[in-house]
C-alpha positions as CSV (number, residue, x, y, z in Angstrom):
1,M,232.8,-63.0,147.7
2,S,232.2,-64.1,151.3
3,K,229.7,-66.8,151.8
4,F,226.8,-65.8,154.0
5,T,224.7,-68.2,156.1
6,T,222.8,-67.9,159.3
7,S,225.8,-69.2,161.1
8,E,227.2,-67.1,163.9
9,I,230.7,-67.3,162.4
10,L,231.5,-65.2,159.4
11,Y,234.4,-65.6,157.0
12,I,235.9,-62.3,155.7
13,H,238.1,-63.0,152.7
14,E,239.8,-59.6,152.7
15,N,241.0,-60.2,156.3
16,C,242.8,-63.4,155.5
17,L,246.6,-63.1,155.7
18,N,246.9,-65.1,152.4
19,T,244.7,-62.4,150.8
20,K,246.5,-59.4,152.3
21,R,249.9,-60.5,151.1
22,A,251.1,-63.7,149.4
23,F,253.7,-65.8,151.2
24,A,255.7,-68.9,150.3
25,T,253.8,-70.9,152.9
26,S,250.1,-70.2,153.0
27,C,248.5,-69.8,156.4
28,R,246.3,-72.8,157.2
29,L,245.8,-72.3,161.0
30,C,242.0,-72.3,160.7
31,I,241.8,-75.4,158.5
32,D,244.3,-77.4,160.4
33,S,243.1,-76.5,163.9
34,C,239.4,-77.0,163.4
35,P,238.6,-80.1,165.6
36,H,235.5,-80.9,163.4
37,K,237.2,-80.5,160.0
38,A,234.4,-78.2,159.1
39,I,236.5,-75.7,157.0
40,S,237.3,-76.4,153.4
41,E,240.4,-75.4,151.5
42,F,238.3,-72.4,150.2
43,K,237.5,-71.3,153.8
44,E,233.9,-72.4,153.5
45,L,232.1,-73.6,156.7
46,D,230.2,-76.9,156.4
47,P,227.1,-76.3,158.5
48,D,226.6,-80.0,159.1
49,L,230.0,-80.2,160.7
50,C,230.5,-76.8,162.3
51,T,229.5,-76.5,165.9
52,E,230.5,-72.8,166.2
53,C,233.1,-73.6,168.9
54,G,235.0,-70.4,167.8
55,L,238.4,-71.9,167.7
56,C,238.9,-70.7,164.1
57,M,238.2,-67.1,165.3
58,A,240.6,-67.4,168.3
59,I,243.4,-68.9,166.3
60,C,243.2,-66.7,163.2
61,P,245.6,-63.8,163.8
62,S,243.9,-61.4,161.4
63,D,240.1,-61.9,161.9
64,G,239.6,-64.1,158.8
65,F,236.8,-65.7,160.9
66,V,234.8,-63.5,163.2
67,S,231.6,-63.7,165.2
68,R,228.7,-61.6,164.0
69,S,227.8,-60.6,167.5
70,F,231.4,-59.6,168.5
71,D,230.7,-55.9,168.6
72,D,227.4,-56.5,170.6
73,L,229.3,-58.6,173.0
74,F,231.9,-56.0,173.9
75,D,229.3,-53.2,173.9
76,Y,227.5,-55.3,176.6
77,I,230.7,-55.9,178.5
78,I,231.5,-52.2,178.7
79,S,228.0,-50.9,179.4
80,T,226.7,-53.4,182.0
81,D,227.3,-53.1,185.7
82,Q,227.9,-56.8,186.1
83,V,229.0,-59.1,183.2
84,N,227.2,-62.4,183.0
85,L,228.0,-64.6,179.9
86,N,226.9,-68.1,179.2
87,C,227.6,-70.7,176.5
88,P,224.7,-72.5,174.8
89,K,224.9,-75.5,177.2
90,A,224.8,-73.4,180.4
91,I,222.0,-71.8,182.2
92,R,220.7,-68.7,180.4
93,K,222.2,-65.4,181.6
94,D,222.5,-61.9,180.1
95,F,224.5,-62.6,177.0
96,E,225.0,-65.9,175.2
97,I,228.3,-66.6,173.4
98,P,228.8,-69.5,171.0
99,C,231.5,-71.0,173.1
100,L,234.4,-70.0,175.3
101,G,236.7,-71.1,172.5
102,M,236.1,-67.9,170.6
103,F,238.2,-65.8,173.0
104,D,241.7,-65.1,171.8
105,R,244.5,-63.5,173.9
106,D,243.3,-59.9,173.3
107,S,239.8,-60.8,174.2
108,W,240.9,-62.4,177.5
109,R,243.0,-59.4,178.2
110,S,240.0,-57.1,177.7
111,L,237.9,-59.2,180.1
112,L,240.6,-59.1,182.7
113,L,240.8,-55.3,182.4
114,V,237.0,-55.1,182.9
115,A,237.3,-57.6,185.8
116,Q,239.5,-55.2,187.7
117,E,236.5,-52.9,188.0
118,K,233.4,-55.1,188.1
119,H,232.3,-58.7,188.4
120,V,232.7,-60.9,185.3
121,T,231.1,-64.4,185.4
122,I,231.2,-66.9,182.6
123,Y,228.8,-69.8,182.9
124,T,229.6,-73.0,181.0
125,G,228.0,-76.4,180.6
126,V,229.9,-79.6,181.5
127,C,232.8,-79.2,179.1
128,A,234.1,-82.8,179.7
129,G,231.1,-84.2,177.8
130,C,231.0,-81.5,175.2
131,P,232.3,-82.1,171.6
132,D,233.9,-78.6,171.8
133,K,235.9,-79.3,174.9
134,Y,239.1,-79.0,172.8
135,A,238.3,-75.4,171.7
136,C,237.3,-74.5,175.3
137,G,240.5,-76.1,176.6
138,K,242.6,-74.1,174.2
139,S,240.9,-70.9,175.4
140,I,241.5,-71.7,179.0
141,Q,245.1,-72.4,178.2
142,T,245.4,-68.9,176.7
143,L,243.9,-67.4,179.9
144,K,246.4,-69.2,182.1
145,E,249.3,-67.5,180.2
146,F,248.5,-64.3,182.1
147,D,250.7,-65.3,185.0
148,D,251.5,-61.6,185.6
149,I,247.9,-61.0,186.8
150,Q,247.3,-60.9,190.6
151,L,244.2,-63.1,190.6
152,S,243.2,-61.8,194.0
153,D,242.5,-58.4,192.4
154,I,240.5,-59.8,189.5
155,L,236.7,-60.2,189.7
156,L,236.6,-63.0,187.1
157,A,234.9,-66.3,187.7
158,I,234.1,-69.3,185.4
159,K,231.3,-71.5,186.8
160,V,230.1,-74.8,185.5
161,S,226.3,-74.3,185.5
162,P,224.6,-76.6,183.0
163,D,221.1,-76.0,182.0
164,S,218.3,-78.2,183.4
165,D,218.5,-80.8,180.7
166,E,222.3,-81.2,180.8
167,G,222.3,-81.4,184.5
168,L,220.1,-84.5,184.7
169,S,221.5,-87.4,186.8
170,S,222.8,-90.4,185.0
171,G,219.8,-92.4,186.2
172,S,217.2,-90.2,184.4
173,N,215.3,-91.5,181.4
174,K,215.7,-88.2,179.7
175,H,218.7,-87.4,177.5
176,P,220.5,-84.1,177.7
177,L,220.6,-82.0,174.6
178,S,223.6,-82.6,172.4
179,R,225.8,-79.7,171.4
180,R,224.4,-79.9,167.9
181,E,220.8,-79.7,169.1
182,T,221.7,-76.8,171.4
183,I,223.3,-74.9,168.5
184,E,220.4,-75.6,166.2
185,G,218.0,-74.3,168.8
186,W,220.2,-71.2,169.2
187,R,220.3,-70.7,165.4
188,Q,216.5,-71.0,165.1
189,Q,216.0,-68.4,167.8
190,N,218.2,-66.0,166.0
191,K,217.5,-66.9,162.4
192,E,215.0,-64.1,161.6
193,K,217.2,-61.5,163.2
194,L,220.3,-62.7,161.3
195,E,218.5,-62.9,158.0
196,A,217.2,-59.4,158.5
197,L,220.8,-58.3,159.1
198,L,222.3,-60.1,156.1
199,P,222.0,-57.2,153.6
200,V,223.8,-54.9,156.1
201,L,226.4,-57.5,156.9
202,N,227.0,-58.0,153.2
203,N,227.7,-54.3,152.6
204,A,229.9,-54.1,155.7
205,S,231.9,-57.2,155.3
206,G,235.0,-55.6,153.8
207,G,238.4,-56.2,155.4
208,Y,239.9,-54.0,158.1
209,P,243.5,-53.7,159.1
210,V,243.3,-54.4,162.9
211,P,241.5,-57.4,164.4
212,K,238.4,-56.5,166.4
213,S,239.8,-57.9,169.7
214,R,242.9,-55.7,169.3
215,E,240.7,-52.7,168.4
216,K,238.6,-53.3,171.5
217,I,241.5,-53.5,174.0
218,I,243.2,-50.4,172.5
219,K,239.9,-48.5,173.0
220,M,239.7,-49.7,176.6
221,L,243.2,-48.5,177.3
222,E,242.5,-45.0,176.1
223,N,241.2,-44.0,179.5
224,R,243.8,-46.1,181.3
225,S,246.9,-44.2,180.4
226,E,249.0,-45.6,183.2
227,T,248.0,-49.2,182.5
228,R,250.5,-51.4,180.8
229,I,249.8,-54.8,179.3
230,P,252.2,-57.6,178.3
231,F,252.7,-57.7,174.5
232,R,254.8,-60.0,172.3
233,A,256.8,-57.4,170.4
234,I,259.3,-57.9,167.7
235,T,262.9,-57.2,168.6
236,V,266.0,-56.9,166.3
237,S,269.5,-58.2,167.1
238,D,272.9,-57.0,165.8
239,N,272.6,-59.7,163.1
240,C,270.3,-57.5,161.1
241,T,271.6,-56.7,157.6
242,S,269.1,-53.8,157.0
243,C,267.7,-55.6,153.9
244,G,264.1,-54.7,154.6
245,V,262.6,-58.0,153.5
246,C,260.7,-58.3,156.8
247,A,258.9,-55.0,156.2
248,A,258.2,-56.0,152.6
249,I,256.6,-59.3,153.6
250,C,254.5,-58.0,156.6
251,P,250.8,-58.5,155.7
252,Q,249.7,-56.1,158.4
253,G,252.0,-53.2,157.6
254,A,253.2,-53.4,161.2
255,L,256.8,-53.3,160.1
256,Q,257.8,-50.4,157.9
257,K,261.2,-49.3,156.5
258,R,262.4,-45.8,156.0
259,E,265.4,-45.1,153.8
260,V,267.3,-41.8,153.7
261,G,270.4,-42.0,151.6
262,N,272.3,-45.0,152.8
263,T,270.6,-45.1,156.2
264,F,267.9,-47.7,156.8
265,K,265.4,-47.6,159.7
266,L,263.0,-50.4,160.7
267,I,259.9,-49.1,162.5
268,L,257.3,-51.2,164.3
269,E,253.6,-50.2,164.9
270,P,252.7,-52.7,167.7
271,F,248.9,-52.4,167.4
272,R,249.1,-53.7,163.8
273,C,251.3,-56.7,164.6
274,V,249.3,-60.0,164.9
275,Q,252.3,-62.2,165.6
276,C,251.9,-64.2,162.4
277,D,255.6,-65.1,162.5
278,R,256.2,-64.3,158.8
279,C,258.9,-61.7,159.4
280,I,260.8,-64.2,161.7
281,E,260.5,-67.0,159.2
282,I,261.8,-64.9,156.3
283,C,264.8,-63.4,158.1
284,R,267.9,-65.2,156.8
285,P,270.3,-64.0,159.6
286,Q,267.7,-64.8,162.2
287,A,267.8,-61.3,163.6
288,L,264.2,-61.1,164.6
289,K,262.5,-62.6,167.7
290,Y,259.6,-61.9,170.1
291,A,260.1,-60.5,173.5
292,S,257.5,-59.7,176.1
293,K,257.2,-56.0,176.7
294,N,254.8,-54.1,179.0
295,L,253.3,-51.5,176.8
296,S,250.9,-48.7,177.5
297,H,248.3,-47.3,175.1
298,K,250.8,-44.7,174.0
299,H,253.4,-47.3,173.1
300,L,250.9,-49.7,171.5
301,T,249.5,-47.1,169.2
302,G,252.8,-45.3,168.5
303,R,255.8,-46.1,166.4
304,I,258.9,-47.8,167.8
305,L,262.4,-47.6,166.1
306,L,263.7,-51.2,166.1
307,H,266.8,-50.8,164.1
308,E,268.9,-48.3,162.2
309,G,271.8,-49.2,160.0
310,S,273.1,-49.5,156.4
311,P,272.5,-52.3,153.9
312,L,275.3,-54.8,153.3
313,Y,276.7,-55.4,149.8
314,C,278.8,-58.3,148.4
315,S,282.5,-57.6,148.6
316,R,283.0,-59.2,145.2
317,C,280.2,-58.2,142.9
318,G,278.5,-55.4,144.8
319,K,275.0,-56.9,145.0
320,Q,273.0,-56.5,148.3
321,V,273.4,-59.5,150.6
322,F,271.3,-60.9,153.4
323,E,273.8,-62.6,155.6
324,N,275.9,-60.8,158.2
325,N,279.5,-62.2,157.9
326,D,282.9,-60.8,158.3
327,Q,283.3,-60.7,154.5
328,P,279.7,-60.3,153.1
329,L,279.1,-62.3,150.0
330,C,276.0,-62.8,147.9
331,I,274.8,-66.4,147.4
332,A,276.3,-66.7,143.9
333,C,279.8,-65.6,145.1
334,A,279.7,-67.5,148.3
335,S,278.8,-70.8,146.6
336,S,281.3,-70.5,143.7
337,D,285.0,-70.6,143.1
338,P,286.0,-67.1,141.6
339,D,288.9,-68.7,139.7
340,K,286.8,-71.3,137.9
341,N,284.0,-69.3,136.3
342,N,281.4,-69.8,139.1
343,F,282.0,-73.5,139.4
344,F,279.8,-74.7,142.3
345,F,281.6,-76.7,144.9
């Protein structure tokens, strides 16, 4: 069961990659990346340590951690004529977000698409003095990866506009609110609303196959049939042995195998792929890698044939092999002397 508090951040157990499909190396991105060490081994948030910087949401590939207000945020972005967002330490605008650190790659891409049509302004406090500057910095780093965007055509601006307390001069006797005090004030303002929603959230907290940020950008592309966005898609080289292990290990079902007789087909559904790297890590012949592709809505939501071939079998014992050599051998035959009863070298 998911643990519910009045925190803006919600953990959805069913969305965690470790829950969807077991793997030799468990995913620990959220735990290891949290700058405040606020996430336990059981994915519980410590309210005394968590500042709701959002980095756990941005770094989790499958929406293990999500913002309760994520749907409201994108409804606002789509419906309003001019988008004005602010973090808790900035001057108050139309919609307050926990922190810039909550935006992952797909979220930024959605904002950039919107910013091609209307003004998008994000107001922040003085990040240099904020305990969450690391999360914010990681988010900005993600934004800078969009080097394919012509910035002159984008109506996106990030402005440092601290609220009145934070903007006091160093000579003032008053002290600016700390990040913790700001968050506590924000929580108190929304406590009654969140507690009223808890029963609804509890019933609707089941897992879902596609992260919300991916779902939002796919929806935005529906009416932009000619628009193509860069996407890190899986590609397959000639080293592939058609073993199908990558499809079997994919927690998202993005890779699928089709077998008809002795013919093997590997199919990719891009919109399901969250780039968790598990297929690449498991591939023994190292036949898989990422390549940046410009994909339209049709390609993102369609199925792409990545590979077609026939499985390889050991030339000695006939077992299926996972290495592509001139004379394919299974591990047992390759590591033994056939004349000495499988004596290992």
